[in-house]
LUMLUMDREN-2810 file (N, C-alpha, C; in Angstrom, 1 decimal):
<atoms>
<atom><aa>M</aa><ch>A</ch><at>N</at><xx>-7.0</xx><yy>-71.1</yy><zz>39.0</zz></atom>
<atom><aa>M</aa><ch>A</ch><at>CA</at><xx>-6.1</xx><yy>-70.7</yy><zz>40.0</zz></atom>
<atom><aa>M</aa><ch>A</ch><at>C</at><xx>-4.7</xx><yy>-70.3</yy><zz>39.3</zz></atom>
<atom><aa>K</aa><ch>A</ch><at>N</at><xx>-4.3</xx><yy>-71.1</yy><zz>38.4</zz></atom>
<atom><aa>K</aa><ch>A</ch><at>CA</at><xx>-3.0</xx><yy>-70.9</yy><zz>37.7</zz></atom>
<atom><aa>K</aa><ch>A</ch><at>C</at><xx>-3.0</xx><yy>-69.5</yy><zz>37.0</zz></atom>
<atom><aa>R</aa><ch>A</ch><at>N</at><xx>-4.1</xx><yy>-69.2</yy><zz>36.3</zz></atom>
<atom><aa>R</aa><ch>A</ch><at>CA</at><xx>-4.2</xx><yy>-67.9</yy><zz>35.6</zz></atom>
<atom><aa>R</aa><ch>A</ch><at>C</at><xx>-4.1</xx><yy>-66.7</yy><zz>36.6</zz></atom>
<atom><aa>L</aa><ch>A</ch><at>N</at><xx>-4.7</xx><yy>-66.8</yy><zz>37.7</zz></atom>
<atom><aa>L</aa><ch>A</ch><at>CA</at><xx>-4.7</xx><yy>-65.8</yy><zz>38.7</zz></atom>
<atom><aa>L</aa><ch>A</ch><at>C</at><xx>-3.2</xx><yy>-65.6</yy><zz>39.2</zz></atom>
<atom><aa>F</aa><ch>A</ch><at>N</at><xx>-2.5</xx><yy>-66.8</yy><zz>39.4</zz></atom>
<atom><aa>F</aa><ch>A</ch><at>CA</at><xx>-1.1</xx><yy>-66.7</yy><zz>39.9</zz></atom>
<atom><aa>F</aa><ch>A</ch><at>C</at><xx>-0.3</xx><yy>-66.0</yy><zz>38.8</zz></atom>
<atom><aa>I</aa><ch>A</ch><at>N</at><xx>-0.5</xx><yy>-66.4</yy><zz>37.6</zz></atom>
<atom><aa>I</aa><ch>A</ch><at>CA</at><xx>0.3</xx><yy>-65.8</yy><zz>36.5</zz></atom>
<atom><aa>I</aa><ch>A</ch><at>C</at><xx>0.1</xx><yy>-64.3</yy><zz>36.4</zz></atom>
<atom><aa>R</aa><ch>A</ch><at>N</at><xx>-1.2</xx><yy>-63.9</yy><zz>36.5</zz></atom>
<atom><aa>R</aa><ch>A</ch><at>CA</at><xx>-1.6</xx><yy>-62.5</yy><zz>36.5</zz></atom>
<atom><aa>R</aa><ch>A</ch><at>C</at><xx>-0.9</xx><yy>-61.7</yy><zz>37.7</zz></atom>
<atom><aa>S</aa><ch>A</ch><at>N</at><xx>-0.9</xx><yy>-62.4</yy><zz>38.8</zz></atom>
<atom><aa>S</aa><ch>A</ch><at>CA</at><xx>-0.2</xx><yy>-61.8</yy><zz>40.0</zz></atom>
<atom><aa>S</aa><ch>A</ch><at>C</at><xx>1.3</xx><yy>-61.5</yy><zz>39.8</zz></atom>
<atom><aa>I</aa><ch>A</ch><at>N</at><xx>1.9</xx><yy>-62.5</yy><zz>39.1</zz></atom>
<atom><aa>I</aa><ch>A</ch><at>CA</at><xx>3.3</xx><yy>-62.3</yy><zz>38.8</zz></atom>
<atom><aa>I</aa><ch>A</ch><at>C</at><xx>3.5</xx><yy>-61.2</yy><zz>37.7</zz></atom>
<atom><aa>Q</aa><ch>A</ch><at>N</at><xx>2.7</xx><yy>-61.2</yy><zz>36.7</zz></atom>
<atom><aa>Q</aa><ch>A</ch><at>CA</at><xx>2.9</xx><yy>-60.2</yy><zz>35.6</zz></atom>
<atom><aa>Q</aa><ch>A</ch><at>C</at><xx>2.6</xx><yy>-58.8</yy><zz>36.0</zz></atom>
<atom><aa>N</aa><ch>A</ch><at>N</at><xx>1.5</xx><yy>-58.6</yy><zz>36.7</zz></atom>
<atom><aa>N</aa><ch>A</ch><at>CA</at><xx>1.1</xx><yy>-57.3</yy><zz>37.1</zz></atom>
<atom><aa>N</aa><ch>A</ch><at>C</at><xx>1.5</xx><yy>-56.9</yy><zz>38.5</zz></atom>
<atom><aa>K</aa><ch>A</ch><at>N</at><xx>2.2</xx><yy>-57.8</yy><zz>39.2</zz></atom>
<atom><aa>K</aa><ch>A</ch><at>CA</at><xx>2.6</xx><yy>-57.5</yy><zz>40.6</zz></atom>
<atom><aa>K</aa><ch>A</ch><at>C</at><xx>1.4</xx><yy>-57.2</yy><zz>41.5</zz></atom>
<atom><aa>E</aa><ch>A</ch><at>N</at><xx>0.3</xx><yy>-58.0</yy><zz>41.2</zz></atom>
<atom><aa>E</aa><ch>A</ch><at>CA</at><xx>-0.9</xx><yy>-57.8</yy><zz>42.0</zz></atom>
<atom><aa>E</aa><ch>A</ch><at>C</at><xx>-1.0</xx><yy>-58.6</yy><zz>43.2</zz></atom>
<atom><aa>K</aa><ch>A</ch><at>N</at><xx>-1.6</xx><yy>-58.0</yy><zz>44.2</zz></atom>
<atom><aa>K</aa><ch>A</ch><at>CA</at><xx>-1.8</xx><yy>-58.7</yy><zz>45.5</zz></atom>
<atom><aa>K</aa><ch>A</ch><at>C</at><xx>-3.1</xx><yy>-59.6</yy><zz>45.3</zz></atom>
<atom><aa>I</aa><ch>A</ch><at>N</at><xx>-3.1</xx><yy>-60.8</yy><zz>45.8</zz></atom>
<atom><aa>I</aa><ch>A</ch><at>CA</at><xx>-4.3</xx><yy>-61.7</yy><zz>45.8</zz></atom>
<atom><aa>I</aa><ch>A</ch><at>C</at><xx>-4.5</xx><yy>-62.2</yy><zz>47.2</zz></atom>
<atom><aa>V</aa><ch>A</ch><at>N</at><xx>-5.7</xx><yy>-62.8</yy><zz>47.5</zz></atom>
<atom><aa>V</aa><ch>A</ch><at>CA</at><xx>-6.0</xx><yy>-63.3</yy><zz>48.8</zz></atom>
<atom><aa>V</aa><ch>A</ch><at>C</at><xx>-6.1</xx><yy>-64.9</yy><zz>48.6</zz></atom>
<atom><aa>I</aa><ch>A</ch><at>N</at><xx>-5.6</xx><yy>-65.6</yy><zz>49.6</zz></atom>
<atom><aa>I</aa><ch>A</ch><at>CA</at><xx>-5.7</xx><yy>-67.0</yy><zz>49.6</zz></atom>
<atom><aa>I</aa><ch>A</ch><at>C</at><xx>-6.2</xx><yy>-67.5</yy><zz>51.0</zz></atom>
<atom><aa>F</aa><ch>A</ch><at>N</at><xx>-6.9</xx><yy>-68.6</yy><zz>51.0</zz></atom>
<atom><aa>F</aa><ch>A</ch><at>CA</at><xx>-7.3</xx><yy>-69.3</yy><zz>52.2</zz></atom>
<atom><aa>F</aa><ch>A</ch><at>C</at><xx>-6.4</xx><yy>-70.5</yy><zz>52.2</zz></atom>
<atom><aa>Y</aa><ch>A</ch><at>N</at><xx>-5.7</xx><yy>-70.7</yy><zz>53.3</zz></atom>
<atom><aa>Y</aa><ch>A</ch><at>CA</at><xx>-4.6</xx><yy>-71.6</yy><zz>53.3</zz></atom>
<atom><aa>Y</aa><ch>A</ch><at>C</at><xx>-4.6</xx><yy>-72.4</yy><zz>54.6</zz></atom>
<atom><aa>I</aa><ch>A</ch><at>N</at><xx>-4.4</xx><yy>-73.7</yy><zz>54.5</zz></atom>
<atom><aa>I</aa><ch>A</ch><at>CA</at><xx>-4.2</xx><yy>-74.6</yy><zz>55.7</zz></atom>
<atom><aa>I</aa><ch>A</ch><at>C</at><xx>-2.8</xx><yy>-74.5</yy><zz>56.2</zz></atom>
<atom><aa>D</aa><ch>A</ch><at>N</at><xx>-2.5</xx><yy>-74.0</yy><zz>57.4</zz></atom>
<atom><aa>D</aa><ch>A</ch><at>CA</at><xx>-1.1</xx><yy>-73.9</yy><zz>57.8</zz></atom>
<atom><aa>D</aa><ch>A</ch><at>C</at><xx>-0.6</xx><yy>-75.2</yy><zz>58.4</zz></atom>
<atom><aa>Q</aa><ch>A</ch><at>N</at><xx>0.6</xx><yy>-75.2</yy><zz>59.0</zz></atom>
<atom><aa>Q</aa><ch>A</ch><at>CA</at><xx>1.2</xx><yy>-76.4</yy><zz>59.5</zz></atom>
<atom><aa>Q</aa><ch>A</ch><at>C</at><xx>0.4</xx><yy>-77.0</yy><zz>60.7</zz></atom>
<atom><aa>E</aa><ch>A</ch><at>N</at><xx>-0.3</xx><yy>-76.2</yy><zz>61.4</zz></atom>
<atom><aa>E</aa><ch>A</ch><at>CA</at><xx>-1.1</xx><yy>-76.6</yy><zz>62.5</zz></atom>
<atom><aa>E</aa><ch>A</ch><at>C</at><xx>-2.5</xx><yy>-76.9</yy><zz>62.2</zz></atom>
<atom><aa>N</aa><ch>A</ch><at>N</at><xx>-2.8</xx><yy>-77.1</yy><zz>60.9</zz></atom>
<atom><aa>N</aa><ch>A</ch><at>CA</at><xx>-4.1</xx><yy>-77.4</yy><zz>60.3</zz></atom>
<atom><aa>N</aa><ch>A</ch><at>C</at><xx>-5.2</xx><yy>-76.4</yy><zz>60.6</zz></atom>
<atom><aa>K</aa><ch>A</ch><at>N</at><xx>-4.7</xx><yy>-75.1</yy><zz>60.7</zz></atom>
<atom><aa>K</aa><ch>A</ch><at>CA</at><xx>-5.6</xx><yy>-74.0</yy><zz>60.9</zz></atom>
<atom><aa>K</aa><ch>A</ch><at>C</at><xx>-5.8</xx><yy>-73.3</yy><zz>59.6</zz></atom>
<atom><aa>V</aa><ch>A</ch><at>N</at><xx>-7.0</xx><yy>-72.9</yy><zz>59.3</zz></atom>
<atom><aa>V</aa><ch>A</ch><at>CA</at><xx>-7.3</xx><yy>-72.2</yy><zz>58.0</zz></atom>
<atom><aa>V</aa><ch>A</ch><at>C</at><xx>-7.0</xx><yy>-70.7</yy><zz>58.3</zz></atom>
<atom><aa>T</aa><ch>A</ch><at>N</at><xx>-6.1</xx><yy>-70.1</yy><zz>57.4</zz></atom>
<atom><aa>T</aa><ch>A</ch><at>CA</at><xx>-5.7</xx><yy>-68.7</yy><zz>57.6</zz></atom>
<atom><aa>T</aa><ch>A</ch><at>C</at><xx>-6.0</xx><yy>-68.0</yy><zz>56.3</zz></atom>
<atom><aa>Q</aa><ch>A</ch><at>N</at><xx>-6.3</xx><yy>-66.7</yy><zz>56.4</zz></atom>
<atom><aa>Q</aa><ch>A</ch><at>CA</at><xx>-6.4</xx><yy>-65.9</yy><zz>55.2</zz></atom>
<atom><aa>Q</aa><ch>A</ch><at>C</at><xx>-5.1</xx><yy>-65.1</yy><zz>55.0</zz></atom>
<atom><aa>R</aa><ch>A</ch><at>N</at><xx>-4.6</xx><yy>-65.2</yy><zz>53.8</zz></atom>
<atom><aa>R</aa><ch>A</ch><at>CA</at><xx>-3.3</xx><yy>-64.5</yy><zz>53.6</zz></atom>
<atom><aa>R</aa><ch>A</ch><at>C</at><xx>-3.4</xx><yy>-63.6</yy><zz>52.4</zz></atom>
<atom><aa>Y</aa><ch>A</ch><at>N</at><xx>-2.8</xx><yy>-62.5</yy><zz>52.4</zz></atom>
<atom><aa>Y</aa><ch>A</ch><at>CA</at><xx>-2.7</xx><yy>-61.6</yy><zz>51.3</zz></atom>
<atom><aa>Y</aa><ch>A</ch><at>C</at><xx>-1.3</xx><yy>-61.7</yy><zz>50.8</zz></atom>
<atom><aa>I</aa><ch>A</ch><at>N</at><xx>-1.1</xx><yy>-62.1</yy><zz>49.5</zz></atom>
<atom><aa>I</aa><ch>A</ch><at>CA</at><xx>0.2</xx><yy>-62.5</yy><zz>49.0</zz></atom>
<atom><aa>I</aa><ch>A</ch><at>C</at><xx>0.3</xx><yy>-61.9</yy><zz>47.6</zz></atom>
<atom><aa>R</aa><ch>A</ch><at>N</at><xx>1.6</xx><yy>-61.8</yy><zz>47.2</zz></atom>
<atom><aa>R</aa><ch>A</ch><at>CA</at><xx>2.0</xx><yy>-61.4</yy><zz>45.8</zz></atom>
<atom><aa>R</aa><ch>A</ch><at>C</at><xx>2.9</xx><yy>-62.5</yy><zz>45.3</zz></atom>
<atom><aa>I</aa><ch>A</ch><at>N</at><xx>2.4</xx><yy>-63.2</yy><zz>44.3</zz></atom>
<atom><aa>I</aa><ch>A</ch><at>CA</at><xx>3.2</xx><yy>-64.4</yy><zz>43.8</zz></atom>
<atom><aa>I</aa><ch>A</ch><at>C</at><xx>4.5</xx><yy>-63.9</yy><zz>43.1</zz></atom>
<atom><aa>I</aa><ch>A</ch><at>N</at><xx>5.6</xx><yy>-64.6</yy><zz>43.4</zz></atom>
<atom><aa>I</aa><ch>A</ch><at>CA</at><xx>6.9</xx><yy>-64.4</yy><zz>42.9</zz></atom>
<atom><aa>I</aa><ch>A</ch><at>C</at><xx>7.2</xx><yy>-65.4</yy><zz>41.8</zz></atom>
<atom><aa>S</aa><ch>A</ch><at>N</at><xx>7.0</xx><yy>-66.7</yy><zz>42.1</zz></atom>
<atom><aa>S</aa><ch>A</ch><at>CA</at><xx>7.2</xx><yy>-67.8</yy><zz>41.1</zz></atom>
<atom><aa>S</aa><ch>A</ch><at>C</at><xx>6.3</xx><yy>-69.0</yy><zz>41.4</zz></atom>
<atom><aa>I</aa><ch>A</ch><at>N</at><xx>6.0</xx><yy>-69.7</yy><zz>40.4</zz></atom>
<atom><aa>I</aa><ch>A</ch><at>CA</at><xx>5.2</xx><yy>-70.9</yy><zz>40.5</zz></atom>
<atom><aa>I</aa><ch>A</ch><at>C</at><xx>6.0</xx><yy>-72.1</yy><zz>40.2</zz></atom>
<atom><aa>H</aa><ch>A</ch><at>N</at><xx>5.9</xx><yy>-73.1</yy><zz>41.1</zz></atom>
<atom><aa>H</aa><ch>A</ch><at>CA</at><xx>6.6</xx><yy>-74.4</yy><zz>40.9</zz></atom>
<atom><aa>H</aa><ch>A</ch><at>C</at><xx>5.6</xx><yy>-75.5</yy><zz>40.8</zz></atom>
<atom><aa>D</aa><ch>A</ch><at>N</at><xx>6.1</xx><yy>-76.8</yy><zz>40.6</zz></atom>
<atom><aa>D</aa><ch>A</ch><at>CA</at><xx>5.2</xx><yy>-77.9</yy><zz>40.4</zz></atom>
<atom><aa>D</aa><ch>A</ch><at>C</at><xx>4.2</xx><yy>-78.1</yy><zz>41.6</zz></atom>
<atom><aa>H</aa><ch>A</ch><at>N</at><xx>4.7</xx><yy>-78.0</yy><zz>42.8</zz></atom>
<atom><aa>H</aa><ch>A</ch><at>CA</at><xx>3.8</xx><yy>-78.3</yy><zz>44.0</zz></atom>
<atom><aa>H</aa><ch>A</ch><at>C</at><xx>3.7</xx><yy>-77.2</yy><zz>45.0</zz></atom>
<atom><aa>S</aa><ch>A</ch><at>N</at><xx>4.3</xx><yy>-76.0</yy><zz>44.6</zz></atom>
<atom><aa>S</aa><ch>A</ch><at>CA</at><xx>4.2</xx><yy>-74.9</yy><zz>45.5</zz></atom>
<atom><aa>S</aa><ch>A</ch><at>C</at><xx>4.3</xx><yy>-73.6</yy><zz>44.7</zz></atom>
<atom><aa>V</aa><ch>A</ch><at>N</at><xx>4.0</xx><yy>-72.5</yy><zz>45.4</zz></atom>
<atom><aa>V</aa><ch>A</ch><at>CA</at><xx>4.2</xx><yy>-71.1</yy><zz>44.9</zz></atom>
<atom><aa>V</aa><ch>A</ch><at>C</at><xx>5.1</xx><yy>-70.4</yy><zz>45.9</zz></atom>
<atom><aa>L</aa><ch>A</ch><at>N</at><xx>6.0</xx><yy>-69.5</yy><zz>45.4</zz></atom>
<atom><aa>L</aa><ch>A</ch><at>CA</at><xx>6.8</xx><yy>-68.7</yy><zz>46.2</zz></atom>
<atom><aa>L</aa><ch>A</ch><at>C</at><xx>6.1</xx><yy>-67.3</yy><zz>46.1</zz></atom>
<atom><aa>A</aa><ch>A</ch><at>N</at><xx>5.9</xx><yy>-66.7</yy><zz>47.3</zz></atom>
<atom><aa>A</aa><ch>A</ch><at>CA</at><xx>5.1</xx><yy>-65.4</yy><zz>47.3</zz></atom>
<atom><aa>A</aa><ch>A</ch><at>C</at><xx>5.6</xx><yy>-64.6</yy><zz>48.5</zz></atom>
<atom><aa>Y</aa><ch>A</ch><at>N</at><xx>5.4</xx><yy>-63.3</yy><zz>48.3</zz></atom>
<atom><aa>Y</aa><ch>A</ch><at>CA</at><xx>5.6</xx><yy>-62.4</yy><zz>49.4</zz></atom>
<atom><aa>Y</aa><ch>A</ch><at>C</at><xx>4.3</xx><yy>-62.4</yy><zz>50.2</zz></atom>
<atom><aa>C</aa><ch>A</ch><at>N</at><xx>4.4</xx><yy>-62.7</yy><zz>51.5</zz></atom>
<atom><aa>C</aa><ch>A</ch><at>CA</at><xx>3.2</xx><yy>-62.8</yy><zz>52.4</zz></atom>
<atom><aa>C</aa><ch>A</ch><at>C</at><xx>3.1</xx><yy>-61.5</yy><zz>53.2</zz></atom>
<atom><aa>Y</aa><ch>A</ch><at>N</at><xx>2.0</xx><yy>-60.7</yy><zz>53.0</zz></atom>
<atom><aa>Y</aa><ch>A</ch><at>CA</at><xx>1.9</xx><yy>-59.4</yy><zz>53.7</zz></atom>
<atom><aa>Y</aa><ch>A</ch><at>C</at><xx>1.6</xx><yy>-59.7</yy><zz>55.2</zz></atom>
<atom><aa>Y</aa><ch>A</ch><at>N</at><xx>1.1</xx><yy>-60.8</yy><zz>55.6</zz></atom>
<atom><aa>Y</aa><ch>A</ch><at>CA</at><xx>0.8</xx><yy>-61.1</yy><zz>57.0</zz></atom>
<atom><aa>Y</aa><ch>A</ch><at>C</at><xx>2.1</xx><yy>-61.4</yy><zz>57.7</zz></atom>
<atom><aa>R</aa><ch>A</ch><at>N</at><xx>3.0</xx><yy>-62.2</yy><zz>57.1</zz></atom>
<atom><aa>R</aa><ch>A</ch><at>CA</at><xx>4.2</xx><yy>-62.5</yy><zz>57.8</zz></atom>
<atom><aa>R</aa><ch>A</ch><at>C</at><xx>5.4</xx><yy>-61.5</yy><zz>57.4</zz></atom>
<atom><aa>K</aa><ch>A</ch><at>N</at><xx>5.1</xx><yy>-60.6</yy><zz>56.5</zz></atom>
<atom><aa>K</aa><ch>A</ch><at>CA</at><xx>6.0</xx><yy>-59.6</yy><zz>56.0</zz></atom>
<atom><aa>K</aa><ch>A</ch><at>C</at><xx>7.3</xx><yy>-60.2</yy><zz>55.5</zz></atom>
<atom><aa>G</aa><ch>A</ch><at>N</at><xx>7.2</xx><yy>-61.2</yy><zz>54.7</zz></atom>
<atom><aa>G</aa><ch>A</ch><at>CA</at><xx>8.4</xx><yy>-61.9</yy><zz>54.1</zz></atom>
<atom><aa>G</aa><ch>A</ch><at>C</at><xx>8.0</xx><yy>-62.9</yy><zz>53.0</zz></atom>
<atom><aa>V</aa><ch>A</ch><at>N</at><xx>9.0</xx><yy>-63.4</yy><zz>52.4</zz></atom>
<atom><aa>V</aa><ch>A</ch><at>CA</at><xx>8.8</xx><yy>-64.3</yy><zz>51.3</zz></atom>
<atom><aa>V</aa><ch>A</ch><at>C</at><xx>8.6</xx><yy>-65.7</yy><zz>51.9</zz></atom>
<atom><aa>R</aa><ch>A</ch><at>N</at><xx>7.5</xx><yy>-66.4</yy><zz>51.5</zz></atom>
<atom><aa>R</aa><ch>A</ch><at>CA</at><xx>7.1</xx><yy>-67.7</yy><zz>52.0</zz></atom>
<atom><aa>R</aa><ch>A</ch><at>C</at><xx>6.8</xx><yy>-68.6</yy><zz>50.8</zz></atom>
<atom><aa>S</aa><ch>A</ch><at>N</at><xx>6.9</xx><yy>-69.9</yy><zz>51.1</zz></atom>
<atom><aa>S</aa><ch>A</ch><at>CA</at><xx>6.5</xx><yy>-70.9</yy><zz>50.1</zz></atom>
<atom><aa>S</aa><ch>A</ch><at>C</at><xx>5.2</xx><yy>-71.5</yy><zz>50.6</zz></atom>
<atom><aa>F</aa><ch>A</ch><at>N</at><xx>4.2</xx><yy>-71.6</yy><zz>49.6</zz></atom>
<atom><aa>F</aa><ch>A</ch><at>CA</at><xx>2.9</xx><yy>-72.1</yy><zz>49.9</zz></atom>
<atom><aa>F</aa><ch>A</ch><at>C</at><xx>2.7</xx><yy>-73.4</yy><zz>49.1</zz></atom>
<atom><aa>R</aa><ch>A</ch><at>N</at><xx>2.3</xx><yy>-74.5</yy><zz>49.8</zz></atom>
<atom><aa>R</aa><ch>A</ch><at>CA</at><xx>2.0</xx><yy>-75.7</yy><zz>49.0</zz></atom>
<atom><aa>R</aa><ch>A</ch><at>C</at><xx>0.7</xx><yy>-75.5</yy><zz>48.3</zz></atom>
<atom><aa>K</aa><ch>A</ch><at>N</at><xx>0.6</xx><yy>-75.9</yy><zz>47.0</zz></atom>
<atom><aa>K</aa><ch>A</ch><at>CA</at><xx>-0.6</xx><yy>-75.7</yy><zz>46.3</zz></atom>
<atom><aa>K</aa><ch>A</ch><at>C</at><xx>-1.7</xx><yy>-76.6</yy><zz>46.8</zz></atom>
<atom><aa>D</aa><ch>A</ch><at>N</at><xx>-1.4</xx><yy>-77.8</yy><zz>47.3</zz></atom>
<atom><aa>D</aa><ch>A</ch><at>CA</at><xx>-2.5</xx><yy>-78.6</yy><zz>47.8</zz></atom>
<atom><aa>D</aa><ch>A</ch><at>C</at><xx>-3.0</xx><yy>-78.1</yy><zz>49.2</zz></atom>
<atom><aa>H</aa><ch>A</ch><at>N</at><xx>-2.4</xx><yy>-77.1</yy><zz>49.8</zz></atom>
<atom><aa>H</aa><ch>A</ch><at>CA</at><xx>-2.9</xx><yy>-76.5</yy><zz>51.0</zz></atom>
<atom><aa>H</aa><ch>A</ch><at>C</at><xx>-3.7</xx><yy>-75.2</yy><zz>50.8</zz></atom>
<atom><aa>I</aa><ch>A</ch><at>N</at><xx>-3.7</xx><yy>-74.8</yy><zz>49.5</zz></atom>
<atom><aa>I</aa><ch>A</ch><at>CA</at><xx>-4.5</xx><yy>-73.6</yy><zz>49.2</zz></atom>
<atom><aa>I</aa><ch>A</ch><at>C</at><xx>-5.9</xx><yy>-74.0</yy><zz>48.9</zz></atom>
<atom><aa>L</aa><ch>A</ch><at>N</at><xx>-6.8</xx><yy>-73.6</yy><zz>49.8</zz></atom>
<atom><aa>L</aa><ch>A</ch><at>CA</at><xx>-8.2</xx><yy>-74.0</yy><zz>49.6</zz></atom>
<atom><aa>L</aa><ch>A</ch><at>C</at><xx>-8.9</xx><yy>-73.2</yy><zz>48.6</zz></atom>
<atom><aa>S</aa><ch>A</ch><at>N</at><xx>-8.7</xx><yy>-71.9</yy><zz>48.5</zz></atom>
<atom><aa>S</aa><ch>A</ch><at>CA</at><xx>-9.3</xx><yy>-71.0</yy><zz>47.5</zz></atom>
<atom><aa>S</aa><ch>A</ch><at>C</at><xx>-8.4</xx><yy>-69.7</yy><zz>47.4</zz></atom>
<atom><aa>C</aa><ch>A</ch><at>N</at><xx>-8.6</xx><yy>-69.0</yy><zz>46.3</zz></atom>
<atom><aa>C</aa><ch>A</ch><at>CA</at><xx>-7.9</xx><yy>-67.8</yy><zz>46.0</zz></atom>
<atom><aa>C</aa><ch>A</ch><at>C</at><xx>-8.7</xx><yy>-66.9</yy><zz>45.2</zz></atom>
<atom><aa>G</aa><ch>A</ch><at>N</at><xx>-8.4</xx><yy>-65.6</yy><zz>45.2</zz></atom>
<atom><aa>G</aa><ch>A</ch><at>CA</at><xx>-9.1</xx><yy>-64.7</yy><zz>44.4</zz></atom>
<atom><aa>G</aa><ch>A</ch><at>C</at><xx>-8.4</xx><yy>-63.3</yy><zz>44.4</zz></atom>
<atom><aa>P</aa><ch>A</ch><at>N</at><xx>-8.9</xx><yy>-62.5</yy><zz>43.5</zz></atom>
<atom><aa>P</aa><ch>A</ch><at>CA</at><xx>-8.3</xx><yy>-61.1</yy><zz>43.4</zz></atom>
<atom><aa>P</aa><ch>A</ch><at>C</at><xx>-8.8</xx><yy>-60.3</yy><zz>44.6</zz></atom>
<atom><aa>I</aa><ch>A</ch><at>N</at><xx>-8.1</xx><yy>-59.3</yy><zz>45.0</zz></atom>
<atom><aa>I</aa><ch>A</ch><at>CA</at><xx>-8.6</xx><yy>-58.4</yy><zz>46.0</zz></atom>
<atom><aa>I</aa><ch>A</ch><at>C</at><xx>-9.5</xx><yy>-57.3</yy><zz>45.4</zz></atom>
<atom><aa>K</aa><ch>A</ch><at>N</at><xx>-10.6</xx><yy>-57.2</yy><zz>46.0</zz></atom>
<atom><aa>K</aa><ch>A</ch><at>CA</at><xx>-11.6</xx><yy>-56.2</yy><zz>45.4</zz></atom>
<atom><aa>K</aa><ch>A</ch><at>C</at><xx>-11.2</xx><yy>-54.8</yy><zz>45.9</zz></atom>
<atom><aa>K</aa><ch>A</ch><at>N</at><xx>-11.0</xx><yy>-54.0</yy><zz>44.9</zz></atom>
<atom><aa>K</aa><ch>A</ch><at>CA</at><xx>-10.7</xx><yy>-52.6</yy><zz>45.2</zz></atom>
<atom><aa>K</aa><ch>A</ch><at>C</at><xx>-11.9</xx><yy>-51.8</yy><zz>45.5</zz></atom>
<atom><aa>G</aa><ch>A</ch><at>N</at><xx>-11.8</xx><yy>-50.9</yy><zz>46.5</zz></atom>
<atom><aa>G</aa><ch>A</ch><at>CA</at><xx>-12.9</xx><yy>-50.1</yy><zz>47.0</zz></atom>
<atom><aa>G</aa><ch>A</ch><at>C</at><xx>-13.3</xx><yy>-49.1</yy><zz>45.9</zz></atom>
<atom><aa>V</aa><ch>A</ch><at>N</at><xx>-14.6</xx><yy>-48.8</yy><zz>45.9</zz></atom>
<atom><aa>V</aa><ch>A</ch><at>CA</at><xx>-15.1</xx><yy>-47.8</yy><zz>45.0</zz></atom>
<atom><aa>V</aa><ch>A</ch><at>C</at><xx>-15.0</xx><yy>-46.4</yy><zz>45.6</zz></atom>
<atom><aa>G</aa><ch>A</ch><at>N</at><xx>-14.3</xx><yy>-45.5</yy><zz>44.9</zz></atom>
<atom><aa>G</aa><ch>A</ch><at>CA</at><xx>-14.1</xx><yy>-44.2</yy><zz>45.4</zz></atom>
<atom><aa>G</aa><ch>A</ch><at>C</at><xx>-15.3</xx><yy>-43.3</yy><zz>45.3</zz></atom>
<atom><aa>A</aa><ch>A</ch><at>N</at><xx>-15.4</xx><yy>-42.3</yy><zz>46.1</zz></atom>
<atom><aa>A</aa><ch>A</ch><at>CA</at><xx>-16.6</xx><yy>-41.4</yy><zz>46.1</zz></atom>
<atom><aa>A</aa><ch>A</ch><at>C</at><xx>-16.3</xx><yy>-40.3</yy><zz>45.1</zz></atom>
</atoms>
């Protein structure tokens, strides 16, 4: 997970995470990591259209966004 976060920062790449929100609902978020902290990451959230802090222990999984194959 840490390497993916670092790559998101370095290359300004969008990634997808599955996250447990404050209401204990699992949400899918498309984010771009801005900075990494001990217990959280600061990222631009494309769903909320703003900078948000995400607790690392609430991130269930993450991955790169698959780019479509052009014709």
